[in-house]
C-alpha positions as CSV (number, residue, x, y, z in Angstrom):
1,M,-58.0,-53.1,-56.8
2,A,-55.2,-50.3,-56.7
3,V,-53.1,-48.8,-54.2
4,R,-54.2,-45.6,-53.0
5,L,-51.3,-43.4,-51.3
6,Y,-51.5,-39.7,-49.6
7,N,-50.1,-37.3,-52.0
8,Y,-48.5,-34.3,-50.2
9,L,-48.8,-32.4,-53.3
10,R,-52.6,-32.3,-52.9
11,R,-53.2,-33.1,-49.3
12,R,-55.2,-36.1,-50.2
13,K,-54.9,-40.0,-50.7
14,E,-55.1,-40.2,-54.6
15,L,-55.2,-43.1,-56.7
16,L,-51.7,-44.5,-58.4
17,V,-51.9,-44.5,-61.4
18,P,-48.0,-44.9,-63.2
19,L,-46.9,-42.8,-66.3
20,Q,-46.3,-46.2,-68.1
21,A,-48.5,-49.0,-67.4
22,G,-47.3,-52.0,-65.5
23,R,-44.0,-49.3,-64.2
24,I,-43.1,-47.2,-61.4
25,G,-40.1,-44.8,-61.2
26,L,-39.3,-44.6,-57.4
27,Y,-37.0,-41.5,-56.1
28,T,-35.9,-41.6,-52.5
29,C,-33.7,-39.6,-50.3
30,G,-30.8,-41.1,-49.5
31,P,-28.5,-40.6,-46.4
32,T,-25.9,-38.1,-46.2
33,V,-22.9,-39.9,-45.4
34,Y,-21.3,-38.0,-42.6
35,N,-22.8,-40.2,-39.7
36,Y,-24.2,-43.3,-38.7
37,A,-27.3,-43.8,-40.1
38,H,-29.8,-42.8,-36.5
39,I,-33.0,-44.8,-35.8
40,G,-35.0,-41.7,-37.2
41,N,-33.5,-42.4,-40.3
42,L,-33.6,-45.8,-40.7
43,R,-37.8,-45.0,-39.7
44,T,-37.7,-43.4,-42.9
45,Y,-36.0,-46.2,-45.0
46,L,-38.2,-48.7,-43.6
47,F,-41.3,-47.1,-44.7
48,E,-39.8,-46.5,-48.2
49,D,-39.1,-50.1,-48.4
50,V,-42.6,-51.1,-47.6
51,L,-43.9,-49.0,-50.0
52,R,-41.5,-50.4,-53.0
53,R,-42.4,-53.9,-51.4
54,T,-46.0,-53.1,-51.8
55,L,-45.4,-51.8,-55.6
56,E,-43.9,-55.3,-56.2
57,F,-46.7,-57.0,-54.9
58,H,-49.2,-55.8,-57.2
59,G,-47.5,-56.4,-60.1
60,Y,-45.2,-53.4,-60.5
61,R,-41.7,-53.5,-62.2
62,V,-40.4,-50.8,-59.9
63,R,-37.3,-48.6,-60.7
64,H,-35.9,-47.4,-57.3
65,V,-33.4,-45.2,-57.1
66,M,-31.8,-43.5,-53.8
67,N,-28.6,-40.9,-53.9
68,L,-25.8,-40.9,-51.5
69,T,-24.8,-37.5,-50.7
70,D,-21.4,-37.4,-50.5
71,V,-20.5,-33.8,-50.7
72,D,-22.2,-30.9,-48.9
73,D,-21.8,-28.8,-45.7
74,K,-22.0,-31.8,-43.4
75,T,-19.7,-33.9,-44.7
76,I,-17.1,-31.5,-45.7
77,R,-17.3,-30.4,-42.2
78,G,-17.2,-33.8,-40.7
79,A,-14.0,-34.9,-43.1
80,K,-11.9,-31.7,-42.0
81,A,-13.0,-32.4,-38.5
82,K,-11.2,-35.9,-38.5
83,G,-8.9,-34.8,-40.4
84,Q,-9.6,-37.0,-44.1
85,A,-10.0,-36.9,-47.2
86,L,-14.0,-36.7,-48.7
87,K,-13.9,-39.9,-50.2
88,V,-12.4,-42.0,-47.4
89,F,-14.7,-39.9,-44.5
90,T,-17.9,-40.6,-46.8
91,E,-17.1,-44.2,-47.8
92,F,-16.9,-45.3,-44.3
93,Y,-20.6,-44.3,-43.7
94,A,-21.8,-45.3,-46.8
95,R,-20.7,-48.9,-46.0
96,E,-22.2,-48.8,-42.4
97,F,-25.7,-47.5,-43.9
98,F,-25.5,-50.7,-46.3
99,R,-24.8,-53.0,-43.3
100,D,-27.7,-50.9,-41.5
101,V,-30.1,-51.8,-44.0
102,K,-29.3,-55.2,-45.0
103,R,-29.6,-56.3,-41.3
104,L,-33.3,-54.5,-41.3
105,G,-34.4,-56.5,-44.4
106,I,-34.3,-53.6,-46.9
107,L,-34.5,-54.6,-50.1
108,P,-31.6,-52.9,-52.5
109,A,-32.2,-50.2,-54.7
110,W,-31.7,-50.3,-58.3
111,K,-29.2,-47.0,-58.1
112,Y,-27.5,-45.7,-55.7
113,P,-26.0,-42.8,-57.2
114,L,-23.4,-40.7,-55.7
115,A,-23.8,-37.2,-55.9
116,T,-19.4,-36.7,-56.8
117,G,-20.2,-39.2,-59.6
118,H,-23.1,-36.5,-61.1
119,I,-21.5,-33.1,-61.1
120,K,-21.5,-32.9,-64.7
121,G,-25.2,-33.0,-64.5
122,M,-25.5,-30.9,-62.0
123,I,-23.5,-28.6,-64.1
124,R,-25.5,-29.2,-67.4
125,L,-28.8,-28.2,-65.4
126,I,-27.6,-25.2,-63.4
127,Q,-26.5,-23.7,-67.0
128,A,-29.9,-25.1,-68.4
129,L,-31.6,-22.6,-65.7
130,L,-29.2,-19.4,-66.2
131,K,-29.9,-19.4,-69.8
132,K,-33.8,-19.4,-68.9
133,K,-32.7,-16.6,-66.1
134,L,-34.4,-18.5,-63.6
135,A,-31.1,-18.4,-61.9
136,Y,-28.1,-15.8,-61.4
137,Q,-24.7,-15.6,-60.6
138,A,-23.5,-13.9,-57.7
139,A,-19.9,-13.1,-55.6
140,D,-20.3,-16.3,-54.2
141,G,-22.0,-18.7,-56.8
142,V,-25.0,-19.3,-58.8
143,Y,-28.8,-18.7,-56.7
144,F,-32.1,-20.0,-58.0
145,D,-34.3,-16.8,-58.2
146,I,-37.5,-17.9,-56.5
147,S,-39.3,-14.8,-57.5
148,R,-39.6,-16.3,-61.2
149,F,-40.8,-19.4,-60.4
150,R,-44.7,-18.9,-60.2
151,G,-45.4,-22.5,-58.1
152,Y,-42.8,-21.2,-55.8
153,G,-44.1,-23.3,-52.2
154,K,-47.1,-25.6,-53.8
155,L,-45.7,-28.5,-52.1
156,S,-44.8,-27.1,-48.3
157,R,-47.1,-24.4,-48.4
158,V,-45.2,-21.6,-47.6
159,K,-46.1,-18.3,-47.5
160,Q,-45.9,-16.2,-50.5
161,R,-45.7,-13.0,-48.1
162,M,-42.5,-15.2,-46.3
163,L,-40.5,-15.1,-49.9
164,K,-37.7,-13.1,-49.4
165,A,-37.4,-11.3,-52.9
166,G,-33.6,-11.0,-53.7
167,A,-32.4,-12.5,-50.5
168,R,-30.2,-15.6,-50.2
169,V,-29.5,-18.0,-48.2
170,S,-26.2,-20.4,-49.2
171,A,-26.9,-23.2,-46.5
172,D,-27.7,-26.3,-47.5
173,E,-30.4,-26.6,-44.4
174,Y,-32.7,-23.9,-43.5
175,S,-35.6,-23.4,-41.9
176,K,-39.4,-21.5,-43.6
177,S,-38.5,-18.5,-42.5
178,E,-35.7,-18.1,-44.6
179,A,-37.3,-18.9,-48.0
180,R,-35.0,-16.6,-49.8
181,D,-33.0,-17.7,-53.3
182,F,-31.0,-20.8,-53.1
183,A,-27.5,-21.8,-53.7
184,L,-27.3,-24.0,-57.2
185,W,-23.5,-23.6,-57.3
186,K,-21.3,-22.7,-54.5
187,G,-18.1,-20.7,-55.3
188,A,-14.6,-22.5,-54.4
189,K,-12.9,-22.1,-51.0
190,P,-10.0,-23.2,-49.7
191,G,-9.8,-26.3,-48.2
192,E,-13.1,-27.4,-49.7
193,P,-13.3,-29.7,-53.0
194,S,-14.1,-28.0,-56.2
195,W,-15.0,-29.1,-59.5
196,P,-14.4,-27.0,-62.7
197,A,-17.5,-25.2,-64.4
198,P,-18.2,-22.6,-66.8
199,F,-19.7,-20.3,-64.0
200,G,-16.5,-20.6,-62.1
201,R,-15.1,-23.4,-60.1
202,G,-17.0,-24.5,-57.0
203,R,-19.0,-27.0,-55.6
204,P,-23.0,-28.4,-56.1
205,G,-25.6,-27.2,-53.3
206,W,-27.5,-30.1,-51.9
207,H,-30.4,-29.4,-53.5
208,I,-29.4,-29.6,-57.3
209,E,-27.9,-32.9,-56.8
210,C,-31.5,-35.1,-56.7
211,S,-32.7,-33.1,-59.1
212,A,-29.6,-34.2,-61.6
213,M,-29.7,-37.6,-60.7
214,S,-33.4,-38.9,-60.6
215,M,-33.7,-36.9,-64.2
216,K,-30.6,-38.9,-65.0
217,Y,-32.1,-42.5,-64.5
218,L,-36.0,-41.8,-64.1
219,G,-36.7,-39.3,-66.9
220,P,-38.1,-35.5,-66.5
221,T,-41.2,-36.8,-64.7
222,I,-41.2,-39.6,-62.2
223,D,-43.8,-40.9,-60.4
224,I,-43.1,-41.1,-56.8
225,H,-40.5,-39.2,-54.8
226,A,-40.5,-40.2,-51.2
227,G,-38.6,-38.9,-47.8
228,G,-39.4,-37.4,-44.0
229,V,-41.4,-34.8,-43.7
230,D,-38.6,-32.9,-42.7
231,L,-37.8,-32.7,-46.4
232,L,-40.8,-30.9,-47.4
233,F,-39.1,-27.4,-47.2
234,P,-36.4,-26.8,-48.7
235,H,-35.2,-29.7,-49.9
236,H,-38.3,-31.1,-51.8
237,E,-39.9,-27.6,-52.7
238,D,-36.2,-26.5,-54.0
239,E,-36.1,-29.5,-56.5
240,I,-39.4,-29.0,-57.7
241,A,-38.4,-25.3,-58.8
242,Q,-35.2,-26.4,-60.4
243,S,-36.1,-29.3,-61.8
244,E,-39.9,-27.9,-63.6
245,G,-38.3,-24.8,-64.4
246,A,-35.4,-25.9,-66.3
247,T,-37.6,-28.8,-67.9
248,G,-41.0,-27.2,-68.2
249,K,-42.7,-30.5,-67.0
250,P,-43.9,-31.9,-63.7
251,F,-40.9,-33.1,-61.9
252,V,-43.3,-35.5,-59.5
253,R,-46.9,-36.8,-59.7
254,F,-46.8,-37.8,-56.0
255,F,-44.9,-37.0,-52.7
256,V,-44.8,-39.2,-50.2
257,E,-43.6,-38.3,-46.8
258,G,-43.2,-40.4,-43.8
259,E,-43.6,-38.9,-40.8
260,H,-40.7,-38.1,-37.6
261,L,-39.6,-40.6,-35.2
262,L,-39.6,-39.3,-31.3
263,V,-37.5,-40.8,-28.5
264,D,-39.4,-40.7,-25.1
265,G,-41.8,-38.3,-26.2
266,R,-39.1,-35.6,-27.3
267,K,-37.2,-34.9,-31.0
268,M,-33.5,-36.6,-30.9
269,S,-30.9,-34.4,-30.3
270,K,-27.9,-34.8,-29.4
271,S,-27.7,-32.5,-26.3
272,L,-30.4,-35.0,-25.1
273,G,-28.6,-38.2,-25.4
274,N,-31.0,-39.5,-27.3
275,V,-29.8,-40.2,-31.0
276,Y,-29.9,-44.2,-31.1
277,T,-28.2,-46.3,-34.1
278,L,-29.4,-49.6,-34.9
279,A,-25.7,-50.3,-33.1
280,D,-27.5,-49.6,-30.2
281,V,-30.3,-51.3,-30.6
282,E,-28.4,-54.6,-30.7
283,R,-26.3,-53.4,-27.7
284,R,-29.3,-53.5,-25.6
285,G,-30.0,-57.2,-26.7
286,F,-32.0,-56.6,-29.4
287,E,-32.3,-57.8,-33.0
288,P,-32.5,-55.6,-36.0
289,L,-36.0,-57.0,-37.3
290,D,-37.2,-55.9,-33.7
291,F,-36.9,-52.5,-34.5
292,R,-38.7,-53.1,-38.0
293,Y,-41.6,-54.8,-36.4
294,F,-41.7,-51.9,-33.8
295,V,-41.9,-49.9,-36.9
296,L,-44.6,-51.6,-38.7
297,G,-46.5,-51.2,-36.1
298,A,-47.4,-47.2,-36.9
299,H,-48.8,-46.0,-39.8
300,Y,-46.0,-43.7,-41.6
301,R,-47.9,-40.7,-41.4
302,K,-48.2,-41.0,-37.7
303,P,-45.7,-39.9,-35.3
304,L,-43.9,-42.6,-33.5
305,N,-42.3,-42.4,-30.2
306,F,-39.5,-44.8,-29.6
307,T,-39.1,-46.2,-26.0
308,W,-37.0,-49.4,-24.6
309,K,-40.0,-50.7,-23.4
310,A,-42.1,-50.3,-26.5
311,L,-39.1,-52.0,-28.1
312,G,-39.5,-54.6,-25.9
313,A,-42.9,-55.3,-26.6
314,A,-42.4,-55.0,-30.1
315,R,-39.8,-58.2,-29.4
316,Q,-42.6,-59.8,-28.0
317,G,-44.8,-59.3,-30.9
318,R,-42.3,-60.6,-33.3
319,L,-40.9,-63.8,-31.2
320,G,-44.8,-64.5,-30.4
321,V,-45.4,-64.7,-34.7
322,L,-42.4,-67.0,-34.8
323,N,-43.6,-69.4,-32.1
324,A,-47.0,-69.5,-33.8
325,L,-45.4,-70.2,-37.2
326,E,-43.2,-72.9,-35.9
327,R,-46.3,-74.4,-34.6
328,L,-48.2,-74.4,-37.9
329,R,-44.9,-76.3,-39.3
330,H,-45.1,-78.8,-36.8
331,G,-48.3,-79.5,-36.0
332,P,-50.4,-81.1,-34.0
333,Y,-52.7,-81.2,-36.9
334,G,-56.4,-83.1,-36.8
335,G,-60.2,-82.4,-37.5
336,T,-62.1,-82.9,-40.2
337,L,-63.1,-82.2,-44.0
338,K,-65.8,-79.5,-42.5
339,D,-62.7,-77.8,-40.0
340,E,-60.6,-77.6,-43.4
341,N,-62.9,-75.9,-45.3
342,T,-63.6,-73.6,-42.6
343,A,-60.0,-72.8,-42.2
344,L,-60.2,-71.8,-46.0
345,K,-62.4,-69.4,-45.3
346,V,-60.7,-67.9,-43.0
347,I,-57.4,-67.6,-45.1
348,A,-59.7,-65.7,-47.9
349,T,-61.2,-63.2,-45.4
350,S,-58.0,-62.4,-43.7
351,E,-55.7,-62.3,-47.6
352,R,-58.6,-59.9,-48.7
353,Q,-58.1,-57.7,-45.2
354,F,-54.2,-58.1,-45.9
355,R,-54.8,-56.9,-49.4
356,A,-57.7,-53.7,-48.3
357,A,-55.0,-52.7,-45.7
358,I,-52.4,-52.4,-47.5
359,E,-53.5,-51.0,-50.3
360,D,-55.2,-47.9,-48.0
361,D,-51.7,-46.2,-48.4
362,L,-49.9,-48.4,-46.5
363,N,-51.7,-49.4,-43.6
364,T,-48.8,-51.8,-41.7
365,P,-50.5,-51.3,-38.3
366,K,-53.6,-53.2,-39.7
367,V,-51.8,-55.7,-41.4
368,L,-49.9,-56.9,-38.2
369,A,-53.4,-57.0,-36.6
370,V,-54.8,-59.4,-39.7
371,L,-51.5,-61.6,-39.6
372,N,-51.9,-62.4,-35.7
373,E,-55.3,-62.2,-35.8
374,L,-54.9,-65.3,-38.4
375,L,-52.2,-67.1,-36.5
376,H,-54.2,-67.0,-33.1
377,Y,-57.4,-68.4,-35.2
378,A,-54.2,-71.1,-36.1
379,N,-53.0,-71.9,-32.5
380,A,-56.6,-72.0,-31.4
381,M,-57.2,-74.9,-34.0
382,L,-54.0,-76.5,-33.0
383,D,-54.7,-76.6,-29.3
384,R,-58.4,-78.3,-30.3
385,K,-56.4,-80.5,-33.0
386,L,-58.7,-78.8,-35.3
387,L,-55.8,-77.7,-37.9
388,G,-55.5,-80.2,-40.9
389,R,-51.7,-80.1,-42.1
390,N,-53.1,-78.7,-45.8
391,A,-54.9,-76.3,-43.8
392,A,-51.7,-75.2,-41.9
393,K,-49.9,-75.3,-45.1
394,F,-52.2,-72.7,-47.1
395,I,-52.0,-70.5,-43.6
396,L,-48.2,-70.6,-44.1
397,A,-48.1,-69.6,-47.9
398,A,-50.6,-66.7,-46.9
399,V,-48.6,-65.5,-44.1
400,Y,-45.3,-65.8,-46.6
401,G,-47.8,-63.8,-48.8
402,F,-47.9,-61.1,-46.0
403,D,-44.3,-60.8,-45.9
404,R,-43.4,-59.9,-49.5
405,V,-44.8,-56.6,-48.1
406,L,-43.9,-56.8,-44.5
407,G,-40.1,-57.8,-44.7
408,L,-39.8,-59.9,-41.7
409,N,-37.9,-62.8,-43.1
410,L,-40.9,-65.1,-41.5
411,G,-39.9,-68.2,-44.0
412,K,-36.7,-68.5,-42.7
413,R,-36.9,-71.6,-40.0
414,R,-35.7,-70.8,-36.6
415,G,-32.3,-72.8,-35.3
416,A,-32.5,-74.4,-32.0
417,P,-31.2,-71.3,-29.2
418,R,-28.4,-71.8,-27.7
419,I,-29.1,-72.5,-24.1
420,P,-26.7,-72.0,-21.0
421,A,-26.2,-75.2,-19.1
422,A,-27.9,-73.8,-16.1
423,V,-30.9,-73.3,-17.9
424,A,-30.8,-76.9,-19.7
425,K,-30.1,-78.8,-16.5
426,L,-33.3,-76.4,-14.4
427,V,-35.4,-77.8,-17.8
428,A,-34.3,-81.3,-17.4
429,G,-34.8,-81.2,-13.4
430,R,-38.6,-79.8,-14.8
431,G,-39.1,-82.6,-16.6
432,A,-38.6,-85.1,-14.2
433,L,-40.6,-83.3,-11.8
434,R,-43.5,-83.2,-14.3
435,K,-43.2,-86.7,-14.9
436,A,-43.5,-87.4,-11.2
437,K,-46.7,-85.4,-11.6
438,R,-45.1,-82.8,-8.8
439,W,-46.9,-80.0,-10.9
440,S,-46.4,-77.4,-7.9
441,D,-42.4,-77.7,-7.8
442,A,-42.7,-78.1,-11.8
443,D,-44.0,-74.6,-11.6
444,R,-41.4,-73.1,-9.4
445,I,-38.9,-74.6,-11.9
446,R,-40.6,-72.7,-14.4
447,E,-40.4,-69.2,-12.3
448,K,-36.7,-69.6,-12.3
449,I,-36.0,-70.5,-15.6
450,K,-38.0,-67.1,-16.4
451,K,-35.9,-65.2,-13.9
452,L,-32.6,-66.0,-16.0
453,G,-34.3,-64.5,-19.0
454,Y,-35.9,-67.7,-20.6
455,I,-39.8,-68.9,-21.2
456,I,-40.5,-72.5,-21.5
457,E,-43.4,-73.8,-23.5
458,D,-44.7,-77.5,-23.2
459,T,-45.7,-78.9,-26.6
460,P,-46.4,-82.6,-28.0
461,S,-42.8,-82.9,-29.1
462,G,-41.6,-81.9,-26.1
463,P,-40.5,-78.8,-24.1
464,Q,-39.5,-75.1,-26.1
465,V,-37.3,-72.7,-24.8
466,R,-36.4,-69.6,-25.8
467,K,-35.3,-66.3,-24.6
468,L,-37.5,-63.5,-23.4
């Protein structure tokens, strides 16, 4: 079996066949380090991590490059507003980005190039475009001439009638209604960082950095370029134009784009007060992996609506998986050889379903369903003492295999939860009531414990308490 991905270049699922057998060049658009990453950004990074993990699960050697934009309109404005040097300002938010991705279980990229560290490569690329007359100098910088690149619009499907010949746009980000010549190099302005170049002192536009850095580390043609759908235009469209214009070779074979994250059914906006970060999630008592589980529950190409209630449901789902794994590790075991053979067949079916789901354009909701169905079967067999120790080990091995893609850290053993003294006292009292067979009184204590935010589960090895 092989991986099929939805390729935005042709708007269809296609079989992934890399340029080099066994190797994948993957470029993903990283953060613009002018602020904390919000949960919409994090959804994109999580889908890209699942993509990377899926490729590695299938035996590919992945060279993953993710850029950090540390010079553009936003970073310059932000540094000025705080009265800081650009480097000091951007380094702080870069550290915060790395802190977030680590806590979410996102695998580190092979390279994290900074835009400011690759200015020379951008200048060389602009010189090549000038030489081919695909770019021209203006009073305020150097612009790409979209009228001279015949394939402009092939990714975003921007209509040719929307292209405004000769009109320019200097902003790094703009809408489809402004499909104009875009800035490759911006002339120096007072108070802004700038670098010397043959075409005048200045700084790069946003789009040129990704072309220069992907070419340096992955070559003129890369297997996969991933990002959010909001980058289709202008960013990815402009990357294609300047890259293919300079090299004459295809720039990207697969564009894989993740959909938006909404909050309470609306687009995130500062004016609506619904822009949340991972720190906001943690302040509400959630763990970073609760958010990861929430994101995995929707297909990356489907809009996902974030609510605190939905995140709470994801937390319960993740805790349910962890509790089931603890039971598998400790028993009670039992059953016959026939029961063991039945369990092995169930495991084999689950593993086939897992592969089929993840190979079909990263269908993580189906993968989670397969995982939970397998654990439901295991728990039911444990309840009836029909699951042997060996079968339990095989189920755990299968789950850990799934987690190579899911990234939920399911192999980590859970330590004993910290239980407040008041809850521990109620648990002990309930145990005495159960020993005296005062079941109704024991149930009332269970409800008191629940109101305090904890749930108690009776197991053969004694009561297990966990936070709701």
